[in-house]
C-alpha positions as CSV (number, residue, x, y, z in Angstrom):
1,M,46.9,-107.9,-97.2
2,H,50.1,-107.5,-96.4
3,T,50.6,-104.1,-94.5
4,D,54.5,-103.3,-94.1
5,R,54.9,-102.2,-90.0
6,R,57.6,-99.7,-91.3
7,L,54.4,-97.3,-93.0
8,L,53.3,-96.9,-89.8
9,V,56.0,-95.8,-87.7
10,P,56.4,-91.8,-88.2
11,T,59.2,-90.6,-89.1
12,L,61.5,-87.9,-88.2
13,P,63.5,-85.4,-90.3
14,N,65.8,-84.9,-87.5
15,P,65.9,-87.6,-84.6
16,P,66.4,-86.2,-81.2
17,A,70.4,-85.9,-80.8
18,R,71.1,-87.8,-77.3
19,G,73.8,-86.8,-75.5
20,L,76.9,-84.5,-77.1
21,L,78.1,-86.6,-80.1
22,G,74.1,-86.3,-81.5
23,T,74.1,-82.8,-80.9
24,L,76.6,-82.4,-83.2
25,R,75.4,-85.0,-85.7
26,H,72.3,-84.2,-86.0
27,T,71.9,-80.4,-85.0
28,T,75.5,-78.5,-85.5
29,F,76.3,-80.6,-88.9
30,R,73.0,-81.7,-89.9
31,S,73.9,-80.3,-93.3
32,L,77.0,-82.5,-93.9
33,R,74.0,-85.4,-94.4
34,H,74.3,-83.3,-97.9
35,R,76.4,-85.2,-100.6
36,N,77.1,-81.5,-102.2
37,Y,77.2,-79.1,-99.3
38,R,79.6,-81.7,-97.9
39,L,81.9,-81.8,-100.3
40,Y,81.9,-77.6,-100.6
41,F,81.6,-77.2,-96.1
42,F,85.4,-79.2,-96.4
43,G,87.1,-78.4,-99.6
44,Q,85.9,-74.4,-98.0
45,I,87.3,-75.4,-94.8
46,V,90.6,-75.8,-96.2
47,S,90.7,-73.5,-98.9
48,F,89.5,-70.4,-96.6
49,T,92.1,-71.4,-93.0
50,G,94.9,-71.6,-96.2
51,S,94.0,-68.2,-97.1
52,W,94.2,-66.0,-93.9
53,M,97.1,-68.2,-93.2
54,Q,99.0,-66.4,-96.2
55,S,97.0,-62.7,-95.5
56,A,98.6,-63.1,-92.4
57,A,102.0,-64.8,-92.6
58,L,102.4,-61.7,-96.0
59,Q,101.3,-59.0,-93.0
60,W,104.3,-60.6,-90.5
61,L,106.8,-60.8,-93.4
62,V,105.9,-56.9,-94.6
63,Y,106.5,-55.5,-91.1
64,D,109.7,-57.7,-90.7
65,V,111.1,-56.0,-93.7
66,T,109.7,-52.7,-92.9
67,R,110.0,-52.2,-89.5
68,N,106.8,-49.7,-90.5
69,P,102.9,-50.1,-88.8
70,L,101.3,-48.5,-92.2
71,W,102.1,-51.9,-94.2
72,P,100.1,-54.5,-92.8
73,P,97.2,-52.9,-93.5
74,L,98.3,-51.6,-96.8
75,L,98.5,-54.9,-97.9
76,L,94.9,-55.5,-96.3
77,V,93.6,-52.9,-98.5
78,G,95.2,-54.0,-101.3
79,Q,93.5,-57.1,-101.0
80,I,90.2,-56.4,-99.9
81,G,89.3,-52.9,-102.0
82,P,88.8,-54.6,-105.3
83,T,85.9,-56.3,-104.0
84,L,84.4,-52.2,-103.2
85,L,85.3,-51.6,-106.7
86,L,84.7,-54.9,-108.5
87,G,81.9,-56.4,-105.9
88,P,78.8,-55.3,-108.0
89,L,79.9,-57.8,-111.4
90,G,81.4,-60.5,-108.6
91,G,77.4,-60.3,-108.1
92,A,75.7,-60.0,-111.2
93,L,77.7,-62.8,-112.9
94,A,75.8,-64.6,-109.2
95,D,72.7,-64.2,-110.7
96,R,73.6,-64.6,-114.2
97,L,76.2,-67.9,-114.8
98,P,76.2,-70.9,-113.4
99,K,78.2,-70.8,-109.5
100,R,80.3,-73.5,-110.1
101,N,82.1,-73.0,-112.9
102,L,82.0,-69.8,-111.9
103,V,84.0,-70.5,-107.8
104,F,86.4,-72.9,-110.2
105,A,88.0,-70.6,-112.8
106,T,88.1,-67.8,-109.0
107,Q,89.6,-70.6,-106.8
108,A,92.3,-71.7,-109.8
109,A,93.3,-68.5,-110.8
110,F,94.1,-68.5,-106.8
111,L,96.2,-70.7,-107.0
112,A,98.1,-69.8,-109.9
113,S,99.0,-66.3,-108.2
114,T,99.9,-68.1,-104.7
115,V,102.5,-70.7,-106.3
116,A,103.6,-67.0,-108.4
117,L,104.1,-65.3,-104.4
118,A,105.7,-68.3,-103.0
119,F,108.3,-68.3,-105.7
120,I,109.2,-64.7,-105.4
121,V,109.7,-65.1,-101.5
122,A,112.1,-68.5,-102.3
123,L,113.8,-66.4,-104.3
124,G,114.9,-63.9,-102.0
125,V,113.5,-60.7,-104.1
126,V,110.9,-59.5,-101.3
127,T,109.8,-55.9,-101.6
128,P,106.7,-54.3,-100.2
129,Y,106.0,-52.9,-103.2
130,L,106.0,-56.3,-104.9
131,L,104.4,-57.6,-102.5
132,L,101.3,-55.3,-102.4
133,A,101.3,-55.9,-106.3
134,V,100.6,-59.7,-105.7
135,A,97.7,-58.9,-102.5
136,V,96.1,-56.7,-105.6
137,A,95.6,-59.1,-107.7
138,N,94.5,-61.3,-105.3
139,G,91.6,-58.1,-104.3
140,L,90.5,-58.6,-107.8
141,I,89.9,-62.6,-107.9
142,Q,88.5,-62.2,-104.4
143,A,86.0,-59.4,-106.2
144,I,84.3,-61.9,-108.5
145,D,84.7,-64.7,-106.1
146,L,83.3,-64.2,-102.8
147,P,79.5,-62.7,-103.9
148,V,79.9,-65.8,-106.4
149,R,80.4,-68.3,-102.8
150,L,78.0,-66.9,-101.1
151,A,75.7,-67.1,-103.3
152,F,76.4,-71.0,-104.0
153,V,75.6,-72.1,-100.6
154,P,71.7,-72.6,-100.5
155,D,72.6,-74.5,-104.2
156,L,73.8,-77.4,-102.0
157,V,71.2,-77.7,-99.2
158,P,66.9,-78.3,-99.5
159,K,65.4,-75.1,-98.4
160,D,64.5,-76.8,-94.6
161,D,68.7,-77.0,-93.8
162,L,69.3,-74.1,-95.6
163,I,69.4,-72.0,-92.6
164,N,71.5,-74.7,-91.7
165,A,74.0,-74.3,-94.4
166,V,74.0,-71.1,-93.7
167,S,75.0,-71.2,-90.7
168,L,77.9,-73.6,-90.6
169,N,79.1,-71.1,-94.3
170,S,79.8,-68.0,-91.8
171,M,81.3,-70.2,-89.5
172,L,84.0,-71.7,-92.1
173,F,84.7,-67.5,-93.6
174,N,84.8,-65.9,-90.0
175,S,86.0,-68.9,-88.3
176,A,89.2,-69.4,-90.8
177,R,89.5,-65.5,-91.2
178,A,91.1,-66.4,-86.8
179,I,91.4,-69.8,-87.3
180,G,94.3,-69.1,-90.2
181,P,96.4,-66.9,-88.8
182,A,96.9,-69.0,-86.6
183,M,98.4,-71.2,-88.5
184,A,100.7,-69.1,-89.9
185,G,102.0,-68.6,-86.1
186,L,102.8,-71.8,-85.9
187,L,104.4,-72.2,-89.4
188,F,107.1,-69.2,-88.2
189,L,107.5,-71.4,-84.7
190,L,108.2,-74.2,-87.2
191,A,110.6,-72.4,-89.5
192,D,112.4,-70.9,-86.4
193,A,113.2,-74.8,-84.7
194,A,114.5,-75.3,-88.8
195,G,116.4,-73.0,-88.9
196,P,119.3,-74.7,-88.6
197,L,118.5,-76.6,-91.8
198,F,118.0,-74.3,-94.1
199,P,121.4,-72.1,-93.9
200,G,121.3,-68.5,-95.3
201,M,117.4,-68.2,-95.3
202,R,115.6,-66.0,-92.2
203,S,113.2,-67.9,-90.5
204,V,110.8,-65.5,-91.4
205,I,111.1,-66.2,-95.0
206,L,111.4,-69.8,-94.6
207,G,108.2,-69.9,-92.3
208,A,106.5,-67.5,-95.3
209,V,107.7,-69.3,-98.1
210,G,105.8,-72.5,-95.8
211,C,102.9,-70.9,-95.2
212,F,102.3,-70.1,-99.4
213,A,103.1,-73.1,-100.3
214,L,100.6,-74.7,-98.0
215,N,97.5,-72.1,-99.4
216,A,98.7,-73.3,-102.8
217,V,97.8,-77.4,-101.6
218,S,94.1,-76.2,-100.1
219,Y,93.6,-74.8,-103.4
220,L,93.9,-78.3,-104.7
221,A,91.5,-79.8,-102.6
222,V,88.7,-77.4,-103.3
223,L,89.0,-77.8,-106.9
224,V,88.9,-81.5,-106.4
225,A,85.2,-80.8,-104.2
226,L,84.4,-78.8,-107.2
227,R,84.8,-80.8,-109.3
228,R,83.1,-83.8,-107.6
229,I,80.1,-81.8,-107.0
230,S,76.9,-81.9,-109.2
231,V,74.4,-79.5,-109.4
232,T,71.8,-78.2,-112.2
233,E,71.6,-74.9,-112.7
234,T,68.1,-72.7,-114.4
235,R,68.7,-69.9,-116.1
236,R,67.5,-66.8,-115.2
237,E,64.5,-64.6,-116.3
238,H,66.5,-62.1,-114.6
239,A,69.4,-61.6,-116.2
240,R,69.3,-58.1,-116.8
241,G,69.3,-57.4,-113.3
242,S,71.4,-54.2,-111.2
243,I,73.3,-54.5,-108.4
244,W,70.3,-51.8,-107.7
245,D,68.2,-54.4,-107.6
246,G,70.0,-55.6,-104.2
247,V,70.1,-52.2,-102.7
248,R,66.6,-51.8,-103.4
249,Y,65.6,-54.7,-101.7
250,L,67.7,-53.8,-98.5
251,L,66.0,-50.3,-98.2
252,A,62.0,-52.3,-98.0
253,N,63.9,-54.1,-95.3
254,P,64.8,-51.5,-93.3
255,A,66.1,-53.9,-90.0
256,L,68.7,-55.5,-92.6
257,G,69.9,-52.4,-94.4
258,C,70.5,-51.3,-90.0
259,L,71.7,-54.3,-90.0
260,L,74.1,-53.8,-92.8
261,A,75.9,-50.5,-91.9
262,L,76.0,-52.0,-88.6
263,T,78.5,-54.4,-90.0
264,G,80.4,-51.6,-91.8
265,W,80.9,-50.3,-88.8
266,M,82.4,-53.0,-86.7
267,C,84.6,-53.8,-89.7
268,V,86.4,-50.1,-89.2
269,F,86.4,-50.4,-85.5
270,A,87.3,-54.3,-84.6
271,W,89.2,-55.9,-87.2
272,P,91.9,-52.6,-87.4
273,A,92.9,-55.3,-83.9
274,L,94.1,-57.9,-86.3
275,T,96.5,-55.6,-88.5
276,L,97.8,-53.8,-85.3
277,F,99.3,-57.3,-83.7
278,P,102.8,-57.2,-85.3
279,A,103.5,-53.9,-83.5
280,Y,101.5,-54.7,-80.6
281,T,103.6,-57.8,-80.2
282,D,106.9,-56.2,-81.2
283,T,105.9,-52.3,-78.9
284,V,103.4,-53.3,-76.3
285,L,104.8,-56.3,-75.2
286,H,108.1,-56.8,-76.0
287,R,108.2,-60.2,-78.2
288,A,108.5,-61.8,-81.2
289,E,106.7,-64.4,-83.6
290,K,106.4,-66.4,-81.1
291,E,104.0,-64.4,-78.9
292,Y,102.1,-63.5,-82.5
293,S,101.5,-66.3,-82.6
294,V,100.0,-67.0,-79.7
295,L,97.4,-64.3,-79.6
296,L,96.4,-65.2,-83.1
297,S,95.9,-69.3,-82.2
298,A,93.9,-67.6,-79.4
299,L,91.8,-65.5,-81.6
300,G,91.2,-68.7,-83.4
301,G,90.5,-70.6,-81.1
302,G,87.5,-67.9,-79.8
303,A,86.3,-67.4,-83.1
304,L,86.2,-71.2,-83.6
305,V,83.7,-72.0,-80.4
306,A,82.0,-69.0,-81.2
307,A,80.9,-70.1,-84.9
308,L,80.2,-73.8,-83.4
309,G,77.4,-71.6,-80.8
310,N,76.3,-70.4,-83.1
311,A,75.4,-73.0,-85.8
312,T,74.2,-75.0,-82.8
313,F,71.9,-72.7,-80.9
314,G,71.7,-69.5,-83.5
315,T,67.8,-69.5,-84.3
316,V,66.0,-66.5,-86.3
317,A,64.3,-65.8,-82.2
318,R,68.0,-65.2,-81.2
319,R,69.2,-63.5,-83.9
320,G,69.2,-59.9,-81.7
321,L,70.6,-60.8,-78.6
322,I,73.4,-63.4,-80.1
323,L,73.8,-59.8,-82.1
324,T,74.4,-57.7,-79.0
325,V,76.3,-59.9,-77.2
326,G,79.3,-60.8,-79.6
327,A,79.3,-57.0,-80.2
328,A,79.2,-56.7,-76.3
329,A,82.1,-59.1,-76.5
330,G,84.3,-57.6,-79.3
331,C,83.9,-54.9,-77.0
332,V,85.0,-55.5,-73.8
333,A,88.3,-57.5,-75.3
334,L,89.6,-54.7,-77.0
335,V,90.0,-53.2,-74.1
336,G,91.5,-55.7,-72.3
337,L,93.8,-56.2,-74.8
338,A,95.1,-51.9,-74.4
339,V,95.5,-52.4,-70.8
340,A,96.3,-56.0,-70.7
341,P,100.2,-56.6,-68.0
342,S,101.2,-59.2,-69.8
343,P,100.9,-61.3,-72.4
344,L,98.1,-64.2,-70.6
345,V,96.6,-61.8,-70.3
346,A,96.6,-60.6,-73.6
347,A,96.1,-64.0,-75.5
348,L,92.9,-64.8,-73.1
349,A,91.6,-60.8,-75.0
350,A,92.3,-61.9,-78.1
351,A,90.2,-64.9,-77.7
352,G,87.6,-62.7,-77.1
353,L,87.8,-60.6,-80.1
354,G,87.9,-63.8,-82.1
355,F,84.3,-65.4,-80.2
356,G,82.9,-62.2,-80.1
357,L,83.4,-61.0,-84.2
358,V,83.0,-64.3,-85.1
359,L,79.9,-64.7,-83.8
360,F,78.1,-60.7,-84.7
361,L,79.9,-61.2,-88.2
362,S,78.6,-65.0,-88.6
363,T,74.7,-63.8,-87.5
364,G,74.8,-60.5,-89.6
365,Q,75.7,-63.1,-92.4
366,S,72.7,-65.4,-92.3
367,A,70.5,-62.8,-91.1
368,I,70.4,-61.8,-94.0
369,Q,71.6,-64.4,-96.8
370,L,68.6,-66.5,-96.0
371,S,66.1,-63.3,-95.9
372,A,67.4,-62.2,-100.0
373,P,65.8,-64.0,-102.4
374,D,66.8,-66.3,-105.0
375,A,66.6,-64.1,-107.4
376,L,68.3,-61.7,-106.4
377,R,71.0,-63.1,-103.4
378,G,74.0,-62.5,-105.5
379,R,73.2,-58.9,-105.6
380,V,72.3,-58.7,-102.1
381,M,75.3,-60.4,-101.1
382,A,78.0,-58.8,-103.7
383,L,76.3,-55.8,-100.6
384,W,77.4,-57.4,-98.0
385,A,80.8,-58.1,-99.9
386,M,81.2,-55.1,-100.4
387,T,80.4,-53.2,-96.9
388,L,83.3,-55.5,-95.9
389,A,85.2,-54.5,-97.7
390,G,84.3,-50.9,-97.6
391,G,85.0,-51.2,-94.0
392,A,87.7,-53.2,-93.4
393,P,90.2,-50.9,-95.1
394,V,88.7,-47.1,-93.9
395,G,89.7,-49.0,-90.0
396,H,92.8,-50.5,-91.6
397,L,94.9,-47.1,-92.4
398,L,93.0,-45.0,-90.1
399,A,94.6,-47.7,-87.2
400,G,97.9,-47.8,-89.2
401,F,98.6,-43.5,-89.7
402,A,97.7,-43.3,-85.8
403,A,100.3,-46.2,-85.1
404,Q,103.2,-44.8,-86.5
405,V,102.2,-42.1,-83.7
406,V,100.3,-43.1,-80.9
407,P,101.0,-45.9,-78.8
408,I,99.2,-48.9,-80.2
409,P,96.9,-49.0,-76.5
410,D,95.5,-45.7,-77.3
411,I,94.4,-46.5,-80.6
412,L,93.6,-49.9,-79.2
413,L,90.9,-47.7,-76.6
414,V,89.7,-46.0,-79.4
415,L,88.5,-48.9,-81.2
416,A,86.9,-50.5,-78.0
417,A,84.7,-46.7,-78.1
418,G,84.1,-46.7,-81.8
419,V,82.8,-50.9,-81.4
420,G,80.9,-49.9,-77.9
421,V,78.7,-47.8,-80.4
422,G,77.9,-49.9,-83.0
423,T,77.2,-52.7,-79.3
424,A,74.7,-50.0,-78.6
425,A,72.7,-49.4,-81.8
426,T,73.3,-53.5,-82.2
427,V,71.1,-53.5,-79.1
428,V,68.6,-50.6,-80.4
429,L,68.3,-52.9,-83.3
430,A,67.4,-56.7,-81.4
431,L,64.6,-54.3,-79.4
432,T,63.2,-52.8,-82.2
433,G,64.5,-53.3,-85.7
434,F,64.0,-57.0,-85.7
435,R,61.1,-57.2,-83.9
436,R,58.8,-55.4,-86.7
437,A,61.0,-57.2,-89.2
438,K,58.8,-59.5,-91.6
């Protein structure tokens, strides 16, 4: 009888990697072997980057129009705040309806909003209140979109690659939060150079319109990707559940509940530095758009390093250590920004801030998303989204009000102190909570 020798050779699900390229292929990005996730990954990385590029452009534009450091935080509150109110609705819809169709609908709505914004700014009818209205409209869409997207990832890969897929999705979301603004800064630089080609239009307006136009194109990429994804979603028996099911789950898992609370704390004290960058560049560094773009680029570079490192080396066993390192790096970076004697040192500190925040947030998101059962994932991730939405506006508003009367370096030191408290709490959680967690 003939025996196929190939049957005698054991197969490995993940062949040993050789060298850097092998590590990236078989470890860091192994979820990309699956067609559905590959389509989602590349569509979302374009869309996420465009969204944060638009957000950064709005912040600089509204500061340029008003010269008031309070307005950039107000725009972020307008965009993030609705998730705090409507997040439960997004989570419930994610557990009831086909998630691919929901994501397609929300991304199409974002596209329409972005096109309208580009036309408004290009026509020269910009007012801070009009920009705030656009931010609120986008926030209403995001309140549904974010929980659904977070819950959609486990539908795209088999169980064996779920940890890696969640880590890569965290990388997309959190690194785009920093890389998108860096690209906005680059477009402002290009607009400044191309100013003579567009007489009668200020370079700030030209750069902002360019950011909004590219963001509109980015939504087309994700819509095409979603159309090509093929998933089978069964009807759910738990459709009558409520957001309180997610709350009860976290109460029954105190380590995860504490991690969620710490995430909110870090959002209050860490992310406001990003909305202070326009005023920081103007009043502390005494520079303009070019140096602002350097800070944003440095932030994005640090975030990318953290995201790739976490996707490669992040494991359940290491999550306590990684969370601690991320929190500590954010604290040190905020101090560095406060005392930076030059734009170069400020850029290095911004890179450290991006590294620390993305390391902390991507690890925290992965821990919570992987722990949630399929029946509750949408509602649990809605709580994650609501925590981000609730923490960030508080910090942004307080920092914005303070920046009107207090020197920005002093505000950064206060933020660093808050992150330092969060770092100490993270150490306690890493040494006790995660060890007892099931």
